[in-house]
C-alpha positions in Angstrom: 0.0 0.0 0.0 2.8 2.4 0.9 4.6 1.5 -2.3 1.5 2.2 -4.4 1.1 5.6 -2.7 4.7 6.4 -3.5 4.2 5.4 -7.1 1.1 7.6 -7.4 2.8 10.5 -5.8 5.8 10.0 -8.0 3.6 9.8 -11.1 1.7 12.9 -10.1 5.0 14.8 -9.6 6.3 13.7 -13.0 3.0 14.7 -14.6 3.2 18.1 -12.8 6.8 18.6 -13.9 5.9 17.7 -17.5 3.0 20.1 -17.5 5.1 22.8 -16.0 7.9 22.4 -18.4 5.5 22.2 -21.3 4.0 25.5 -20.2 7.4 27.2 -19.7 9.0 25.8 -22.8 6.1 25.4 -25.2 2.8 27.1 -24.5 4.0 30.3 -22.8 6.5 31.3 -25.7 3.8 30.5 -28.2 1.3 32.7 -26.4 3.9 35.5 -26.4 4.4 35.1 -30.1 0.7 35.3 -30.6 0.5 38.5 -28.6 3.4 40.0 -30.5 1.8 39.0 -33.8 -1.5 40.5 -32.8 0.3 43.7 -31.8 2.1 43.8 -35.2 -1.2 43.2 -37.0 -2.8 46.1 -35.2 0.1 48.3 -36.0 0.0 47.3 -39.7 -3.7 47.8 -39.9 -3.3 51.3 -38.4 -0.5 52.1 -40.9 -2.7 50.8 -43.7 -5.5 53.1 -42.6 -3.2 56.0 -42.6 -1.8 55.1 -46.1 -5.4 54.8 -47.4 -6.1 58.3 -46.2 -2.9 59.5 -47.9 -3.9 57.8 -51.1 -7.3 59.4 -51.0 -5.7 62.8 -50.5 -3.3 62.2 -53.3 -6.1 61.2 -55.6 -7.9 64.4 -54.8 -4.7 66.4 -55.4 -4.1 64.6 -58.7 -7.5 65.6 -59.9 -6.2 69.2 -59.7 -2.8 68.4 -61.2 -3.4 70.7 -64.2 -4.3 73.6 -61.9 -1.3 72.9 -59.7 1.0 72.7 -62.7 -0.2 76.2 -63.8 0.4 77.5 -60.3 3.9 76.1 -60.3 4.6 77.7 -63.7 3.4 81.1 -62.4 5.5 80.7 -59.3 8.6 79.8 -61.4 8.0 83.0 -63.4 7.7 85.0 -60.2 10.7 83.6 -58.5 13.0 82.0 -61.2 16.0 79.8 -60.6 18.4 82.5 -62.0 18.5 86.3 -62.2 16.9 86.5 -65.7 17.5 90.2 -65.7 16.9 90.7 -69.5 13.4 89.1 -69.2 12.8 91.4 -66.2 13.8 94.5 -68.1 11.5 93.5 -70.9 8.6 93.1 -68.5 9.4 96.5 -66.9 9.4 98.1 -70.4 6.1 96.6 -71.1 4.6 97.9 -67.8 6.1 101.3 -68.5 4.6 101.4 -72.0 1.1 100.5 -70.6 1.5 103.1 -67.8 2.7 105.8 -70.3 6.0 106.5 -68.5 9.6 106.3 -69.7 12.2 104.2 -67.8 15.2 106.5 -67.6 17.4 104.4 -65.3 17.9 100.8 -64.1 20.6 99.6 -61.7 21.2 96.1 -60.6 23.3 95.7 -57.4 25.2 92.7 -56.1 22.9 89.9 -55.0 22.5 89.3 -51.3 21.9 86.0 -49.4 18.4 85.7 -48.0 17.8 87.4 -44.7 14.3 87.5 -43.1 15.0 91.2 -42.5 15.0 91.8 -46.3 11.4 90.7 -46.5 9.8 93.9 -45.5 6.7 95.9 -46.4 6.1 99.6 -46.1 3.6 100.7 -43.5 2.4 104.3 -43.3 3.8 106.1 -40.3 1.2 107.3 -37.8 -0.3 110.6 -39.0 1.7 110.6 -42.2 -0.2 112.2 -45.1 -0.7 110.4 -48.4 1.4 112.0 -51.1 -0.7 113.6 -53.9 0.2 115.4 -57.1 0.4 119.1 -56.9 -2.3 121.3 -58.5 -1.7 124.0 -61.0 -0.2 124.2 -64.5 3.4 124.0 -63.4 4.4 122.3 -60.1 6.6 124.6 -58.0 9.6 123.3 -56.0 7.9 123.8 -52.7 4.9 121.5 -53.3 7.2 118.9 -54.9 9.4 118.9 -51.8 6.3 118.6 -49.6 5.2 115.6 -51.7 8.6 114.0 -51.3 8.6 114.5 -47.6 5.2 112.9 -47.4 6.3 110.0 -49.5 9.4 109.4 -47.3 7.3 109.6 -44.2 4.8 107.1 -45.6 7.5 104.6 -46.5 9.5 105.1 -43.2 7.5 102.5 -41.3 9.2 99.3 -42.5 8.1 96.1 -40.7 9.1 92.5 -41.3 6.7 90.1 -43.0 5.5 87.4 -40.6 5.3 83.7 -41.4 8.2 83.4 -43.7 8.6 79.9 -45.0 11.4 78.1 -43.0 12.4 76.2 -46.2 13.8 79.5 -47.6 17.4 79.8 -46.4 20.4 81.9 -47.2 21.7 78.9 -49.2 18.8 78.7 -51.7 17.0 82.1 -51.7 18.8 85.2 -53.1 17.7 88.8 -53.2 18.8 91.1 -56.0 18.6 94.9 -55.1 17.3 97.0 -57.9 16.9 100.7 -58.5 14.4 101.8 -61.2 13.9 105.4 -62.4 10.8 106.3 -64.4 9.6 109.7 -65.7 6.0 110.7 -66.5 2.9 112.3 -65.0 2.6 111.7 -61.3 -0.4 109.5 -61.5 1.2 107.5 -64.4 4.3 106.9 -62.3 2.1 105.5 -59.5 0.4 103.3 -62.1 3.9 102.1 -63.1 4.6 101.3 -59.4 1.3 99.4 -59.1 2.1 97.5 -62.3 5.5 96.4 -60.9 3.8 95.2 -57.7 1.3 93.0 -59.7 3.7 91.9 -62.5 4.7 88.3 -63.3 8.1 88.7 -61.6 8.0 89.0 -57.8 9.4 92.5 -56.9 9.3 93.8 -53.3 9.3 97.6 -53.4 11.1 99.1 -50.4 10.9 102.8 -51.2 9.6 105.3 -53.7 10.6 109.0 -54.0 9.5 111.5 -56.6 11.0 114.9 -57.8 9.7 117.4 -60.3 11.4 117.5 -63.6 13.5 120.4 -64.8 11.9 123.6 -66.0 10.3 123.5 -69.4 9.1 119.9 -69.0 5.4 119.0 -69.3 3.2 120.2 -66.5 2.9 117.6 -63.7 5.8 115.5 -64.9 7.9 113.9 -62.2 10.8 111.4 -62.0 10.2 108.5 -59.6 13.0 106.4 -58.1 12.0 103.0 -57.0 14.2 100.7 -54.9 13.1 97.0 -54.8 14.2 93.4 -54.4 13.9 90.7 -57.1 14.3 87.2 -55.8 15.9 84.0 -57.1 15.2 80.5 -55.8 17.9 77.9 -56.4 15.9 74.7 -56.7 19.1 72.6 -56.9 20.0 73.4 -53.3 18.4 71.1 -50.7 16.0 72.9 -48.3 15.1 71.7 -44.8 11.7 69.9 -44.7 8.6 71.8 -43.6 8.0 70.8 -40.0 
């Protein structure tokens, strides 16, 4: 009887050991593998869902590919990959002809590496009057000087443009300082300035000053001097990604 009990106890211990070792060496690792596989599956499904959304967005964008291509072409004209000064001069001459003014001077200065401080707009100073053409058959020096003072006061408030694209760097974005002189009636000179601002080539006007022409010139004729920046984007230089 005692031997039988010992045999039973021994068999039970062996069975328990086999079950325990089977769990540790066989079942438990397989369960871990199953859990990992399930986690990988969930991750893959989530990635697939994200990719499906991206594909849908790309399909919608592709439907507008022609529109985007036209926009790209316009942007490349506005900010070319090289100076293209002859094409710019042709455009300025065309604007001058439509504005009925004559370009009497054009100066291109050395190109400058991009600096956010160069992206500026003119803001009227507080209380500064808006320059207006002088009345009368022949503008006298005094009203002309007053108009010049008003113009300088109006363009004195220079403020930086907010939200500049961080992908524009000193390595890939270049500013070319320009000075343009045009002669014609005061309102026509202003039309010329407006035409420059809305032309195909992106020009940022920094300052405008006007002076009356010499005695004997047509009544109301002024000479306007415009300082501006033209921009060049080097598309071959890598830019940091947009965060």
